[in-house]
C-alpha positions in Angstrom: 6.5 -37.5 -12.6 4.1 -34.5 -12.3 4.2 -30.8 -11.7 2.0 -28.2 -10.1 0.5 -27.2 -13.4 -0.8 -30.8 -14.1 -4.1 -32.3 -13.0 -4.7 -33.1 -9.3 -2.5 -35.7 -7.6 -5.3 -38.2 -7.6 -6.0 -37.7 -11.3 -2.3 -38.0 -12.1 -1.3 -40.8 -9.7 -4.5 -42.7 -9.1 -5.2 -44.4 -5.8 -3.3 -47.7 -6.2 -0.4 -47.6 -3.7 1.7 -49.9 -5.8 1.4 -47.4 -8.7 1.9 -44.3 -6.6 4.9 -45.7 -4.6 6.7 -47.3 -7.5 10.5 -48.0 -7.2 11.4 -44.8 -9.0 9.4 -42.7 -6.5 10.8 -44.7 -3.5 14.3 -44.1 -4.8 13.7 -40.4 -5.3 12.4 -40.1 -1.7 15.3 -42.1 -0.3 17.9 -39.9 -2.0 16.0 -36.6 -1.7 16.2 -36.2 -5.5 12.7 -35.0 -6.2 13.5 -33.2 -9.4 11.0 -35.4 -11.3 8.4 -34.8 -8.6 8.1 -31.0 -8.5 4.9 -30.8 -6.6 6.2 -33.1 -3.8 9.5 -31.2 -3.7 7.7 -27.9 -3.4 5.4 -29.3 -0.8 8.3 -30.5 1.3 10.0 -27.1 1.0 6.9 -25.3 2.1 6.3 -27.6 5.0 9.8 -28.0 6.3 10.5 -26.9 9.8 12.1 -23.5 9.8 13.3 -21.2 12.5 10.4 -19.4 14.2 9.4 -17.6 17.4 7.4 -19.9 19.6 4.1 -18.3 20.5 2.1 -21.3 21.8 2.8 -24.3 23.9 3.8 -27.5 22.0 3.0 -31.0 23.2 4.1 -34.0 21.2 2.4 -37.4 21.9 4.0 -40.6 20.9 2.8 -44.2 21.1 5.5 -46.5 22.5 4.2 -49.2 20.1 3.9 -46.9 17.1 5.4 -48.6 14.1 4.5 -45.8 11.7 6.3 -42.9 13.4 9.0 -44.5 15.5 9.9 -43.1 18.9 13.5 -42.6 17.8 12.3 -40.3 15.0 10.1 -38.4 17.4 12.9 -38.0 19.9 15.2 -36.7 17.1 12.6 -34.1 16.1 12.3 -33.0 19.7 16.1 -32.8 20.0 16.2 -30.6 17.0 13.3 -28.4 18.1 14.8 -27.9 21.6 18.2 -27.2 20.2 16.5 -24.5 18.2 15.0 -22.9 21.3 11.5 -24.5 21.2 10.0 -25.6 24.4 8.4 -29.1 23.9 6.4 -31.3 26.3 6.9 -34.9 25.3 4.3 -37.6 26.2 5.0 -41.2 25.4 2.0 -43.5 26.0 3.1 -47.1 26.9 0.5 -49.2 25.1 -0.3 -46.8 22.3 0.2 -47.3 18.6 -0.1 -44.8 15.8 -3.8 -45.4 15.6 -5.1 -45.5 19.2 -3.1 -42.8 21.0 -5.1 -39.7 21.7 -6.3 -37.6 18.8 -9.0 -39.7 17.2 -11.2 -38.7 20.2 -13.6 -36.9 17.9 -14.7 -40.4 16.7 -14.0 -42.6 19.7 -12.2 -42.7 23.0 -8.5 -43.6 22.8 -5.7 -44.5 25.3 -4.6 -40.9 26.1 -7.8 -39.0 25.1 -8.4 -37.7 28.7 -4.8 -36.6 29.2 -4.7 -34.8 25.7 -7.9 -32.9 26.5 -6.6 -32.0 29.9 -3.4 -30.7 28.4 -5.3 -28.6 25.9 -7.5 -27.1 28.8 -4.4 -26.3 30.8 -2.2 -24.8 28.1 -4.6 -23.2 25.6 -7.3 -20.7 26.5 -10.3 -22.7 27.5 -13.8 -21.6 28.6 -16.7 -23.9 29.4 
């Protein structure tokens, strides 16, 4: 367990995933009982989706073969956003995984890089 007034997360937890994600931590995440993990609990609270006034377009891209963020989880998020009045454009890319979809294009071309860049050009102010 750690708190915000302790050393950095890396200093406290190290970098070994088996140490970081021990059974106590996994159980705490599974039950949403993060009392012994104050920094994580506060981080979740600060980053949780809350009602807001949409002021920009929102496009969500999902790899159909993504086994990190499942399509069902993404569709649930979209359902909750649209029920809250948010307009969402959903793009599912047939052969994409979590790692080759669209937004690593700063480093190398990915399956939907061209479509992602085109969406940005069409929905966000763009000037060449």
